[in-house]
C-alpha positions as CSV (number, residue, x, y, z in Angstrom):
1,M,39.3,168.4,129.9
2,R,39.2,171.0,127.3
3,E,40.8,170.9,123.9
4,I,43.4,173.4,122.7
5,V,42.7,174.9,119.5
6,G,45.5,174.9,117.0
7,T,49.2,174.4,117.2
8,K,51.9,177.1,117.6
9,E,51.4,178.3,114.0
10,T,47.6,178.8,114.5
11,K,47.5,179.9,118.0
12,V,46.3,183.5,118.7
13,Q,49.5,185.6,118.4
14,K,48.5,188.9,119.9
15,N,47.4,189.9,123.5
16,D,43.9,191.2,123.8
17,N,45.1,193.7,126.5
18,N,42.8,192.2,129.1
19,F,44.3,192.0,132.8
20,I,45.7,188.3,133.4
21,I,43.4,188.0,136.3
22,S,40.3,188.9,134.3
23,Y,40.4,185.4,132.9
24,V,39.8,183.9,136.3
25,W,36.1,185.1,136.2
26,D,35.3,182.9,133.0
27,I,33.1,180.3,134.6
28,P,35.0,177.3,133.1
29,N,38.2,178.6,134.4
30,I,36.6,179.0,137.9
31,F,35.7,175.1,137.7
32,S,39.3,174.4,136.6
33,L,40.8,176.4,139.5
34,A,38.4,174.7,141.8
35,G,39.7,171.4,140.6
36,L,43.4,172.6,141.2
37,G,42.2,173.5,144.6
38,C,41.0,169.8,145.2
39,T,44.4,168.6,143.9
40,T,46.4,170.9,146.2
41,L,44.4,169.3,149.2
42,A,45.0,165.8,147.8
43,I,48.8,166.5,147.7
44,Y,48.6,167.9,151.3
45,F,46.9,164.7,152.7
46,I,49.1,162.4,150.5
47,I,52.3,163.9,152.1
48,L,50.5,163.4,155.6
49,G,49.7,159.8,154.8
50,A,45.9,160.5,155.1
51,Y,45.1,158.6,151.9
52,P,41.2,158.3,152.3
53,A,41.1,162.3,152.4
54,A,43.6,162.4,149.6
55,M,41.3,160.3,147.3
56,I,38.4,162.4,147.9
57,G,40.6,165.4,146.8
58,M,41.6,163.4,143.6
59,I,38.2,162.4,142.5
60,W,36.8,165.9,143.1
61,A,39.4,167.3,140.9
62,V,38.4,165.0,138.0
63,A,34.8,166.0,138.6
64,F,35.6,169.7,138.3
65,D,37.8,169.0,135.3
66,W,35.1,167.2,133.5
67,T,32.5,169.9,134.4
68,D,34.6,172.8,133.2
69,G,34.9,171.2,129.8
70,L,31.1,170.6,129.6
71,I,30.4,174.3,130.6
72,A,32.9,175.5,128.0
73,R,31.3,173.7,125.2
74,R,27.8,175.1,126.0
75,M,28.6,178.7,126.9
76,K,27.8,181.3,124.3
77,G,29.7,184.6,123.9
78,R,33.2,183.3,124.9
79,T,35.9,184.9,122.8
80,G,38.8,183.1,121.1
81,F,41.0,184.5,123.8
82,D,38.8,182.8,126.4
83,S,39.0,179.5,124.8
84,A,42.8,179.5,124.1
85,F,43.4,180.6,127.7
86,G,41.0,178.1,129.2
87,G,42.7,175.3,127.2
88,Q,46.1,176.3,128.3
89,L,45.0,176.6,131.9
90,D,43.4,173.1,131.6
91,V,46.4,171.5,130.4
92,L,48.7,172.9,133.0
93,I,46.3,171.8,135.8
94,D,46.1,168.5,134.2
95,I,49.9,167.8,134.7
96,V,49.6,168.6,138.2
97,S,46.4,166.6,139.1
98,Y,47.1,163.5,136.9
99,A,50.8,163.2,136.6
100,A,52.5,164.9,139.5
101,T,49.8,163.9,142.1
102,P,49.8,160.2,141.3
103,A,53.7,160.4,141.2
104,I,53.7,161.9,144.7
105,L,51.2,159.4,145.9
106,L,53.5,156.5,144.8
107,L,56.3,158.1,146.5
108,S,54.5,158.7,149.7
109,Y,53.0,155.3,150.1
110,G,56.4,153.8,149.3
111,E,57.6,155.8,152.4
112,F,59.8,158.0,150.0
113,D,62.1,155.0,149.5
114,P,64.5,155.7,146.5
115,T,63.2,152.5,144.6
116,F,60.1,154.3,144.0
117,L,61.8,157.3,142.2
118,P,62.0,155.6,138.9
119,G,58.2,154.8,139.0
120,A,57.4,158.2,140.0
121,F,59.5,159.7,137.3
122,L,58.0,157.4,134.6
123,M,54.5,158.4,135.6
124,L,55.3,162.1,135.5
125,A,57.1,161.8,132.2
126,A,54.4,159.9,130.6
127,G,51.8,162.4,131.5
128,A,53.9,165.3,130.3
129,I,54.6,163.4,127.0
130,R,50.9,162.3,126.6
131,L,49.7,166.1,127.1
132,S,52.3,167.4,124.8
133,Y,51.1,165.0,122.1
134,F,47.5,166.0,122.6
135,S,48.3,169.7,122.6
136,T,50.0,169.1,119.3
137,F,47.9,166.8,117.5
138,G,44.5,167.0,119.3
139,L,41.8,164.1,119.0
140,A,42.5,161.3,116.5
141,G,39.7,161.7,113.8
142,G,38.3,164.4,115.9
143,S,36.7,162.1,118.4
144,K,39.2,159.9,120.1
145,Y,42.3,160.2,122.2
146,T,45.6,158.5,121.3
147,G,46.7,156.8,124.4
148,L,44.9,156.8,127.6
149,A,43.6,160.3,128.7
150,I,45.5,161.0,132.0
151,D,42.4,162.0,133.9
152,N,41.7,158.3,133.8
153,N,45.0,157.8,136.1
154,S,43.2,159.5,139.0
155,I,40.0,157.6,138.5
156,A,41.9,154.2,138.4
157,L,44.0,155.0,141.4
158,V,41.0,156.2,143.5
159,F,39.1,153.0,142.7
160,L,42.3,150.9,143.3
161,F,42.7,152.5,146.9
162,L,39.1,151.0,147.8
163,F,40.9,147.6,148.1
164,E,44.0,148.8,150.0
165,G,42.7,147.4,153.3
166,L,42.7,143.8,151.8
167,F,46.6,143.9,151.6
168,S,49.5,144.6,153.8
169,S,51.1,147.9,153.2
170,G,54.3,146.3,151.5
171,T,52.0,144.2,149.2
172,F,49.9,147.1,148.2
173,A,52.9,149.4,147.5
174,V,53.9,146.8,144.9
175,I,50.4,146.7,143.4
176,L,50.4,150.6,143.4
177,Y,53.8,150.7,141.6
178,A,52.8,148.2,139.0
179,A,49.4,150.0,138.4
180,G,51.3,153.4,138.1
181,L,53.6,151.9,135.6
182,G,50.8,150.3,133.6
183,L,48.9,153.5,133.5
184,A,52.0,155.3,132.2
185,A,52.4,152.8,129.6
186,L,48.8,153.3,128.4
187,N,49.2,157.0,128.5
188,V,51.8,157.0,125.8
189,S,50.4,154.0,123.8
190,Q,48.9,154.0,120.5
191,I,45.4,152.8,121.6
192,K,42.5,155.0,120.7
193,T,40.0,155.8,123.5
194,P,36.9,157.7,123.6
195,K,36.6,161.3,125.0
196,L,34.7,160.3,128.0
197,S,34.4,163.7,129.4
198,G,32.6,165.1,126.2
199,N,29.5,163.1,127.0
200,P,27.0,164.5,129.6
201,V,25.9,160.9,130.3
202,N,29.5,160.0,131.4
203,V,29.6,163.3,133.4
204,V,26.7,162.2,135.4
205,I,28.1,158.6,135.9
206,L,31.3,160.4,137.2
207,A,29.1,162.5,139.4
208,F,27.5,159.5,141.1
209,F,30.9,157.7,141.3
210,T,32.4,160.8,142.8
211,L,29.6,161.0,145.5
212,G,29.8,157.3,146.2
213,V,33.6,157.2,146.8
214,T,33.4,160.4,148.8
215,A,30.9,158.6,151.2
216,I,33.1,155.5,151.4
217,Y,36.3,157.4,152.0
218,G,34.6,159.8,154.4
219,W,33.4,157.0,156.4
220,K,37.0,155.6,156.6
221,L,38.0,159.0,158.1
222,L,35.6,158.7,160.9
C-alpha cells in the first residue's frame, strides 16, 4: 500500500502529457496490477464457490500490494507524476481487493441470501470511508494508520477460512458475517495501527505466510 501525497489543494494540477498507458510500465504499478489480477481471479472463484482457490488469489493480492509499496519507496528517478499516479492506482485497487472482494465473499458464502446484503454493504462502505480518510489525512504522526488498514481484512479472512472445515456451512456463515462486521468496525475506528507494509521484515513474514497458505489451500484443491 502506497501513500497519496497531498490533498486536493496540493496534488499535481497539470497533466505531464504522457500517454495514460505509459504509467503501466512503472514497476510498482506493474505489481499493483498483478495484485488486481489476483483479485479478479479471487472474485471469479468466490462466485464459483471454489473458496480455497479464492483464498490463494486474495493473499497473493496482498503480497503484490505490499511489494509495490516497498519497490516504490526504494526506486530512484521516479517523477512526482509517477508517485501521484501510483498512489491513486493503489487506492482504487485497494477498494476492489479489500472491500468489494470480502463483501462478495460474504454474499457468496451466504448463498446470496438477502440477509447478507446489509453486512456486505457495511463492509464495502467501511472500506470506502477508511480509504477516503487515509487519502485526505494520511498517516497519524507520519507513522500510524487511524483505523485498521483494510489490507488486513483479506489477511484476516484468509486466515479465518483455514478453520472452515471445523464448522457446518451455516455456522461458518454466521462466523464470517460477524468477522466481516468486526473488521468493518475496526476499519473506521479511532485505533492507531502501525504501517506493517512499510517494514521489509513484515513483507518477508507476509511472503512466508503467503507461501504457507498457498500450499495449504492448494492441497485442499487436490
